[in-house]
C-alpha positions as a printed Julia matrix, in Angstrom:
67×3 Matrix{Float64}:
 136.75  188.41  175.33
 134.16  186.36  177.14
 130.53  186.95  176.17
 129.53  188.04  179.68
 132.18  190.81  179.59
 130.81  192.44  176.47
 127.94  194.34  178.14
 130.29  195.67  180.84
 132.9   196.71  178.29
 130.23  198.33  176.11
 128.83  200.29  179.05
 132.32  201.45  180.03
 133.05  202.55  176.46
 129.74  204.44  176.29
 130.53  206.18  179.59
 134.02  207.12  178.39
 132.48  208.52  175.2
 130.12  210.75  177.2
 132.86  211.87  179.62
 135.1   212.88  176.71
 132.27  214.83  175.08
 131.56  216.59  178.39
 135.23  217.53  178.73
 135.3   218.89  175.19
 132.25  221.04  175.92
 134.09  223.01  178.6
 137.55  223.21  176.99
 138.87  226.26  175.19
 140.13  225.88  171.62
 143.7   226.16  172.92
 143.12  223.39  175.47
 141.72  221.18  172.7
 144.79  221.89  170.56
 147.14  220.96  173.39
 145.13  217.79  174.06
 145.3   216.84  170.38
 149.07  217.34  170.37
 149.45  215.17  173.48
 147.33  212.43  171.89
 149.42  212.57  168.71
 152.66  212.43  170.72
 151.34  209.33  172.51
 150.39  207.7   169.19
 146.68  207.57  169.97
 145.4   210.25  167.62
 142.77  209.47  165.03
 140.37  211.25  162.73
 139.82  213.93  165.36
 141.05  215.06  168.75
 139.34  212.28  170.7
 138.94  209.39  168.24
 135.17  209.85  168.55
 134.46  208.34  165.13
 136.55  205.29  165.87
 134.93  204.89  169.3
 131.41  205.26  167.87
 132.18  202.55  165.32
 133.32  200.14  168.04
 130.26  200.95  170.18
 127.94  200.27  167.24
 129.73  197.01  166.48
 129.46  195.88  170.11
 125.76  196.79  170.21
 125.23  194.47  167.25
 127.0   191.74  169.21
 130.06  191.64  167.03
 133.51  191.23  168.64
């Protein structure tokens, strides 16, 4: 990844993180369960429903300027 793309990618990741949190805030527990199952079926599950911990780790790494 080119250096000049890092800020744009970081901003996009931060926006995605906020959008996912907003979606979670309005979902019922059943909707969250269905979402988690879909994520698992697609092979993109993680520590939680939305991979928030993994995403936060990448955001922090990018903010420190690490690839």
